[in-house]
C-alpha angles and dihedrals in degrees: 000000000000093000093044095051096046090051089051090052092050098042135002125343094209105045121011113227114169116241091002121116117173128181097336130121100207107128108174113193097175140003125222113195150085110115085175117057091225091059091046091054094047090050092048094055090063102030091051090062090060095039091241110152120233121202108200129196095196115125099232140011107198093161091056093051091049100042099041139280116298107209095204095057122092124184116213096186135067118266114269092240089073088059090058090057089050091053091052092049090049092052092046091050092059094035092241103162102155108062141150128232124216121182140158115267096246139091095280093046091049092051090048094052093044094048095047093046088056093047091046092055089053092049103046093254121134128211107229092188140346118214129188122212120208114255107260127217104177140334093265097067093048088100089065089057096042097116097051092049093046091050090056092046092049092050089051089055093054103039121095092214110117100192125061124183111208130196111187142122121248094265094054091045089052090055091046091050090053091050092048090052091050092047092052094046094047098047099024087226111131119224107223114181140144102244116207107190136181126240092264091084130073132162094223094056094085126046088201087078089083089077097047131078108245096186090103088072096049110136093014120154123218139169120240131183108268112268142163139201117285118217114243096012094109093052090047092056093045092057096040118113136149093264097049123109090243092059119115134198094276099051096084093050091048091046092055093047096044099046097032093235138112132227118244093239093050120123090222123101107274098192113128094359129115117248118241112235096187089232094094114124122235092212089067092065118098119251098257089058102041136350123208092210121075113261122224092254092052090046091058091046090050092055093040089059089051090049091056091045090050091050092048091049091049091048093051092045091051091048093052091047093056097031094246130144122241095192133085132184123235105232093193094059124099089226110030111219131184114256130175119264093249094187088070090055091074092069092058095041090055090055088065087069104236106188142146100266105043142345121222129223097053099312123133118303099171145330136293121222109230126201111204117216113189130193135207092254089060093254119128144191126217116212124192105228102163147349145223106222110195092192095057127088119273092259094050099035095100125044134164135180108223094184093073096041119118118205129194112283091244089069092056091232091293122126104269119239120230105182135132088236139357113299120260109252123228110284093048139066136215119270116194120240115231113248094010131105114270090254089065111075147143125242119243122191114246113262120249113289095024135089144187121205099185137062121262099010117169094217141020117238139217117251119239113274093259093052138059134202119269121240090266089046090227099114142018120249125203114260118236123229113260117210135121105269130195088229099060121084096248092049091048092050094048094045091048090048092051092049092045092051090046090053091049090050091050089048092052090048090051093050092050093048089049090052096035093132095053119105096245091057096041093045097077107033111282094215092057090047092052091046091051093049093048091050090049090050090053091045091058092047093045089064087069088069088069094056122080134031110324114253130183093256096046091046091053093047100044102079094027095055092040093052098044098042094047092047089054091049094048091043089053090052090049091049091050091050093048089048091057091049093047092046091055094044094047091059091066116097114264094010116155092203092085091084090061093057094095133112093252094061094062092043091051091053091053093045095046097046094043095046092061091053090044090053092053091047094049090049089053092046094052103034104025108022121179112243136182111275136182111224106198099176111043094079120035097216102030141055109231111221103200144153104254115207115234088220123019090195092060090055091053091046089056092046092045093051090050089051090051092054090047092050092050091048091049092049095049092045091048092056092044097046094099099044109133101243133127114251090008108180096190096097091047091048089049092055093043092052089047089056091043094051093044091055095050096041089055089043095069100061092037091050092050094048098051130078137201120357091348087074090056091047090053091051094048092047091050091051093048095042096048093044092047089049091056092045096046100041097045104034107028092078090050094049090046091056095041096049106026103024106032091154089070091054097070138106092241092054090048092052091046092051092049092051090051091052 
């Protein structure tokens, strides 16, 4: 039919004789047509021989690309491959990863299925099924293809896939629609899908739609060649009727089919049929029969006509400018008539820049996304909800407005899901099932320390360093600073304890100074006693440096003050012990130890022992200072604000030296604990050093096993406990005698005790 009609246009309409044109005035300069690519190709094989340009509005021309370029063929629409990319972007937008493919069983349908399957694999979309529809010629032979169509319809009733991508022309879709209606009516099982269709299909392409239920396509989405409103078109349709000047040869045939009437002068049998008055209004026709708005196909045709007119105008203008003729006479005609030299028209048509990506001068530059809303009376409304702009950047190429979308009523106006299984909720990630497509997966909870805040993530992620996963592992929460504050209960208790012990120490020092001339004070070197009490007082106060938010100054002073003050305290204890031993030894006849019983000996011990520790502390302070540090990883839900030692080894050197002094003091005191001397402190010092060593020996493993502010608490507790042990064990007996038993603290009692010994 295509070949026959194009030959009739070129030559005679009664009897086709090639290259013969007799007594007719048809002078075609261009042809606009070919909604189907097959028709466009058939037209081009003949029109190309006569250099007559054809502007086609078909979406793709695979035959042309495979069999060679036809110079007389111009495509006014984007290539169909761009539509495939739009389909993928649409599916990705709604997270539809489990979809079905339906295509006509021909070369174009095969290319469609193959191309989309490849794009799907690159975009994490799985093809749940791929169905082929028989190629359809007309509605009459649909009975011959009943079984294949019914098989497709039945499978659609049973599948759980909610989204189907369809590639079919209007005739095939009409047959499919008929089969879907029959399948629903026979089994009473509704077919509720989201149909995603290409721009080949349009409700208004077939008048037969008036007899079919179109509710099955309610909420469908389709691509359409980009179009816009045309001024004056609405008024033109409202005034159009078969008797108007604008009427053409097809208007009467369409009028009779659309309104179901017949004109009085028609040759057809008029019995039982309504007479056409010509006053019928096109706007009264339902959408599947006729739309008052310009469709995308008509929009392309409209601009294609203007493109030809523009090229003709440019050709005539150029000819007048250079004094050329644009007419030629047909020598083989009975009545030669001037016709345009159509071969020259190609030059001007090419200047309009027809190409595969976009066409200038108002022609298509992309696709619109159409949402189809159907009604019970078989009318419908098409709503533009998005677009695929081929001139935009990759990120902005596709856009859609979800707020105006209408879904099928079975989806309750919620975005339908089209997944192999339920989506993985935040807090979990996808785990692939063995032997299943990658779109089918299990959900695995995020491992400890990781999170996912979106559905269907492939992996769980680590939170930023200053955040940690929530209990549900679906979000990251801000970490709190972790340090021992003065405002928390534990900080208050430790600070109050330190101050209380400092006050007690000051009280003991005051009592001893008040009774400095009594035997119990004078018996064990008052200066050493005062030095020990002052160092213990400072030990208690130094623990306050460990409380509060770490600052540069407090971090530098913590270990230094702790090491030096404690070394002075332990050195004082050692000096007191050695003094007791020397005092006992010096009383023996001929002993040379008497010369060491001077004030300078005890002071030199304190100075010598403390100077070594002071040297270590100063080395640490200068070369490896402790500075404030944010530890993001020790505690999962908190940021530890700590004083980080510049050298851990230096800290253990200081602690080890202090332990060495304590061990020496303990050993000397242990051997001197039974020396027969009044007010002998050796046994009290022994017990105090036992407490002291026990505290610091247990400190090391506890310190290493704790994190955050607990480490600081352990250190403060060790300082307070060891200092309190020294204070209590050494000085509590003295205070007891001075305050509660003053009669024992007299010279007479001292003489009496010595005589008894």
